[in-house]
C-alpha positions as CSV (number, residue, x, y, z in Angstrom):
1,X,-0.5,185.2,48.5
2,X,-0.8,188.9,48.6
3,X,-0.6,190.9,51.9
4,X,-4.4,191.4,52.0
5,X,-5.1,187.7,51.7
6,X,-2.5,187.0,54.4
7,X,-4.2,189.4,56.8
8,X,-7.6,187.8,56.1
9,X,-6.1,184.4,56.8
10,X,-4.5,185.6,60.1
11,X,-7.8,187.2,61.2
12,X,-9.8,184.1,60.4
13,X,-7.2,182.0,62.3
14,X,-7.5,184.4,65.4
15,X,-11.3,184.2,65.3
16,X,-11.3,180.4,65.0
17,X,-8.9,180.1,68.0
18,X,-10.9,182.5,70.2
19,X,-14.4,183.1,68.9
20,X,-16.6,185.9,70.2
21,X,-13.8,188.5,70.5
22,X,-14.2,192.2,69.7
23,X,-12.4,193.7,66.7
24,X,-9.9,195.5,68.9
25,X,-9.1,192.2,70.7
26,X,-8.4,190.5,67.4
27,X,-6.0,193.3,66.5
28,X,-4.3,192.9,69.9
29,X,-3.9,189.1,69.3
30,X,-2.3,189.8,65.9
31,X,0.1,192.5,67.1
32,X,1.2,190.7,70.2
33,X,5.0,190.4,69.8
34,X,5.5,186.9,71.3
35,X,2.9,185.5,68.9
36,X,1.1,183.8,71.9
37,X,-1.9,183.1,69.7
38,X,0.1,181.7,66.7
39,X,-1.9,183.7,64.3
40,X,0.9,185.7,62.7
41,X,2.6,188.9,63.8
42,X,1.4,192.1,62.4
43,X,3.3,195.1,64.0
44,X,1.6,198.4,63.6
45,X,-1.7,196.8,62.6
46,X,-4.7,199.1,63.1
47,X,-8.2,198.1,64.3
48,X,-9.7,199.6,61.2
49,X,-7.7,197.2,59.0
50,X,-9.0,194.2,61.1
51,X,-12.5,195.5,60.8
52,X,-12.2,195.7,57.0
53,X,-10.8,192.2,56.9
54,X,-13.7,190.9,59.1
55,X,-16.2,192.5,56.7
56,X,-14.6,190.8,53.8
57,X,-14.6,187.4,55.6
58,X,-18.2,188.0,56.6
59,X,-19.2,188.8,53.0
60,X,-17.5,185.4,52.0
61,X,-19.6,183.6,54.6
62,X,-16.6,182.5,56.7
63,X,-17.4,184.5,59.8
64,X,-20.4,186.1,61.4
65,X,-21.0,188.9,63.8
66,X,-21.4,187.5,67.3
67,X,-23.7,188.9,69.9
68,X,-22.4,191.5,72.3
69,X,-23.8,193.4,75.3
70,X,-22.3,196.6,73.8
71,X,-24.3,198.6,71.2
72,X,-21.4,199.6,69.1
73,X,-18.8,196.9,69.7
74,X,-18.4,194.3,66.9
75,X,-17.6,190.8,68.0
76,X,-16.9,188.0,65.6
77,X,-17.2,184.2,65.4
78,X,-16.8,181.5,62.8
79,X,-19.9,181.1,60.6
80,X,-22.1,178.1,61.4
């Protein structure tokens, strides 16, 4: 499994465990040192990398953009 696929798997796992979270919150979940969320530990992960991963997962039909009260904040949930 290459690194890109591993990141996508970790992002999908984080979204499944806590749906409706913003992209930056997913990044925080993945870079939390004590691995509280059990989604993998990605030190130095940038929000832009998580957003690209979310876009790939969305294109594959695995996740969808969730509704948000913010105009520019992207939130994600598992696809229905």
